[in-house]
N, C-alpha and C positions, 0 to 999 in steps of 0.2 A: 450456471449449471452446477448442481451439487456434486461433490466428489463421491463416486459410488464405491470406490475401493482404493486400496493403496498397493503399491508394488513393494514386495519384500525382497531384498538382496539375499540370494541363496544360491548354492551350487547348482549347476545344470545336471551334474551326475553325483549321486551318493551311492556307493557300493560297499555294503557292510555284509560280508559273507565269508565262509570258509572257501579258500581258493580264489579269492577276488583278484589276486595279483596274477593269476594265470593268464588273464586277458588284458594285462596292462597295456601292451602295445596296441591292441585294438581300441581300447578306451582313449588312448592318447591320440589316435588317428581320427577321432571324432572331429568333424569339420568345425565345430564350435570351439575346439581346443587347438588343434594344429592341422593345417591343411598340407604343410610341406614336410612334416617330420622333424623340423628344426627345433630342438628342445634344449634347454639348459637344465641340467639335473644336479641338484645340490645334495650331497651325501656327507656323512661323517667320515673322518679319517680312519676310523677303526672298523666298526661293524658294517659301514657303508661299502667296504670292498667286496663283501659277499653279494650285496645287492647289485653292484656294478657287474660282477662276473655273471650273475644270473640274467640280467636284462640287457646288457650291452649288445649282444648279438641280434636281438629283436628290435633294437632301436639304433640303426646305423647312422641316423641323422642327428643323434644327440651328442652333446658335449657334457662331460662330467666334471663337477667342481667339488673339491673337498672343503668342508667347512670345519674350522678348528674348534669353535665353541659358540655359545650364545651371547656374544657381545655386540654392541653397536659397531665397534670397529670392524669386526668380522663381517657383519652384514653390509657395511659400506664397501669393504674390500670385495665382497662377492658381487655386489652390484656393478662396481667398476670393471671387474673381470668379464661380466656378462654383457655389458652395454653395447659392445661393438659386434656382437654375434648374430644380429638379425634373426632373433628367435621368435617363434610364435608364442611360446609359453615357458614358464619356469616350473619345474617339478621339485618340490621339497620332499625328500624320501628319508624318513628316519623318525627320531623322537622329537620332543617339543622344541629343543634348542635349535635343531636343524630346520624345522618347519618355520619357527619364528624368524630365523635369519633369512630363509628363502622368501617369506612373506614380505619382510621389509625390503629386501633387494628387488623383488618383483615390482613392488609399489614404486620404488625409486626410479626404475627404468620403464615403468608404464606397461608391464606385461601381466597377464593373468597367471594365477598360481594354481597348480594341482598339488594337493596335500596327500601324500602317501604315508600314513601313520604306521609306525612299527610298534607303538605302545599306546596305552590309553591312560597316561598319567595325569592329564588335566584337560580342561575344555578349550585350550588354546588352538586345537587343531582346526577349528572352523570359526574362530572368532575374528572380529575386525580389529584385533589388537596383536601387536608383536611385542613381547616382553623381552627386553635385552639389557644386559649389564652395561653400565657406562661408568665414567669416572666418578660420578656422584653416588653410585650404588646400583640401582636398577630402575629402568624407566619403561613406561608403556607407550607405544607409538601406534597411532591409528593407521590402519591399512585396509584395503578392500578384502572382502571375504574370498576364500578360495573358490575357483570356478568348478572344481571337482574334488571329491573326497573319496579315497579308497582305503578301506580298512579290511585287511585279510585276517580273519580270526585264527587261521593256522599260524600266521606270523606273530600275532598277539600272544598266543599261548607259549611261544618260544621265549618271549621276553621274561625277565625276572618278575615274579608275582608281585613284588612291591610296587611296580608301575601300575598294575591293575588296581591294587588297593588304593593307591594315591588317587586314581580317577574316581573311585567310589567316594572317597572323602570329599573330593572337589564338587561332584555333582550333587551329593546329599546336602552340602552346605548351601545350595540354592534356596532351600526351604527357609533357612535363617536369613539369607540375603533379601528375599522377597518380603519377609516379615519386617525387616528393617526399612525397606522401601515404603511399605504401607504405613509404618509408624511415622516416617518423615512426611508422607502425604497428609496424615491426620494432624501432625503437630506443627509443621512448617508450611504446609500448602504446596510442597514440591509436587510437580506433575508426575503422574504415574501412568505408564502405558500398560493397559490391561492385557493386551495380547502378549507382550513381552514377558510380563509377570506370569501369565498362565503357562507359557511355554517353559520358562525356567523352573517354576514350581512343579509342574507335572513331570518334568524330566527327573527332578530330585525325588519326587514321590514314587515314580516307577521303579527307580533303583532301590529306594528305601524299603519298599514293600515286596520286592521280588524274592521268592523263597530260595532261589538258586545260589550257587557259590561262584567264586572267581574263576574256577576252571571250567564252568559249564558254558556251552555255546549260547544257550538261550539267555543266560545272564549277561554274557559278554556282548551279545547283540543289543540288549536293552541298555547296557552301560554305554556302548558306543553311540547308539542313537541319542541317548540323553546328553552326551557330551557335544554331539553335533547340534542338537536342538538348542542347547544352552548358548553355543556360539552364535547361532542365528538369532536367538532372542536378544543378544547384545546389539546386533545389527538393526533389529526392529526398533529397539529403544534408542539407538544412537549413542549408547553409553554402556559401561560395564555394570551398571546398577542392578540388572536382574540377577547377577551372579556374584555380587561383591558387596558385602555389608560388614558388620562387625567381625564376622568370621575371617574375612580377608584382611581387614585392618590388623587383627591379631597375627595373622600369617606374615604380613609385611613387617610387623614389629619384630618378630622372631628373626626374619632375614636381615633386618638392619642392625639389631642389637647384638646378634650372635651369628655373624655371617659365616664363620668357619664351622659352626655347629648346627646350623639350621637343618631340619629334617625335610622330607619330601613335601612339596607344596600341598598336596591333598591331605597328607597326614595332619599338617598344621591347621588347614582349613576345617577339616572334620572336627578336630578338637575345639577349635574356636567356635564352630557352629553349635556344638553341644553345650558349651559354656554360655554362649549368648542366649540360646533358648532357655536355659536355666535362669539367667538373669532376668529375662522378660516375664518370668513367672509361668511359662508353659512347661510345667514340671513333667506331666505325663508324656508330652511330645519329646522333651529332652531325654527322658528315660528311654523312650523307644529308639531314638537316634543313637544313644549310648549302646543299647543292646545290639543294634544292627552293626555299628562300627566294630564292636567287639567280635561279633560273629565273623566279620570279614578280616579280622586280624589287625584292625586299626587302633591307634592309641586313643584313650579317653582321659588320660591323666598325663601331665607333663613329664613325670618320671619315666614314662614308657617310651619317650623319645629323647631321654638324656638331659632333661632340664629339671632344675629344682623348683619347688613350689614358689619360692621367692622370685626366681627368674620369670616364672609365668606371670606372677603378679606385676612385675615390672613391665613385661610385654603388654599386658592388658592396659596398664596405665599409659604407656607410650602410644598404643595403637591409634587413637584418634589423630595423632600428628601425622600419620602416614597418608591420610586422605583428607586434607583440609577442606572444609566445606561439606563433607559428606555427613549426613545425620543418621546415626544408628542407635541402637539401644545403649551403646557406651556413651555417646554424647548426651542422650536423653537422661540417663541416670546421673552422669557426671560424678562418679564415685571417687571418693578420696582413696589414698593408698590403703588405709586401714579398712575402709569399707570393701574394697576389692579383695583384700586378704580374708576378711570375714566371709564374703560371698563365696570365694573359692573354697574355703574350709568347709562350708556347708555343702557345696557341690561335690567336693572330694569324698566327704562322708557319705553322701547319698549314693554316688556311683560305686563306692567300695563296699556298701552293705549288701 
């Protein structure tokens, strides 16, 4: 019998709206999430206190756990603390580090995760990956997708604007990542999942072409939806490929080479995507990406996030080492240091004119 369809791992609930958290207790009482009200809720040690004060009275069966940071050790510690609680689900309530810790801990003890995002800094809020710092630097760990996603636009607007801008850069970089995936398909025969590619690319295009700004509800809704759909596209592909190409290799190079100076994830990915599109000769598309990044206050040159031109050249040269086996425009061109320097000089001249 032929396969007529495929099942796509995705949340049973996605609520992106102003005031979404007003009915959090009701959402968590969904029989598919928690029938008993026994929940383990992970929050940050700082801003998480306000969330606990707000929701603890409505969630009497919940236990609250403070997470110190986005490290593998913290995630393991969280899982160990939760494993004897007989919970129905884990709730990660906060930014990316808290949700990634909660993702890993939930997977370790075999419980579903509800992601309550308080900022939109990157696509990890609904991805099958937990990114955690470890002794070797930073690692990506496979985990199940969240069972539910809650994004309250009122809360998002209270977060620093740089978090929204970072999310913009991250989702727009999908366009470059998918182009790299298609390049690898042509040049190396790598399999490409058309549905995953379409989901990731259209998420990036929707944000790229939206006329609104980072403070507009309509724009924030499209951005949040794009980040969620990007995460699901990675589940469809079974890999981070739909959202990670040369743009993310450059981002990881910044993180590894300059760990104490690295900028926000989405800032580095957006810059990497603009340069990667320029390298592949898509000059008009690269120019449009640069224009939109600038409109949203994102960097398009390394000096705008505190790096010298030579440090950027070094990051681009090192970038392929961050994802061995991944084929992108950087591996395809295999540029020498001088060639990268010349290409960047041309790019910088173009975007500065």
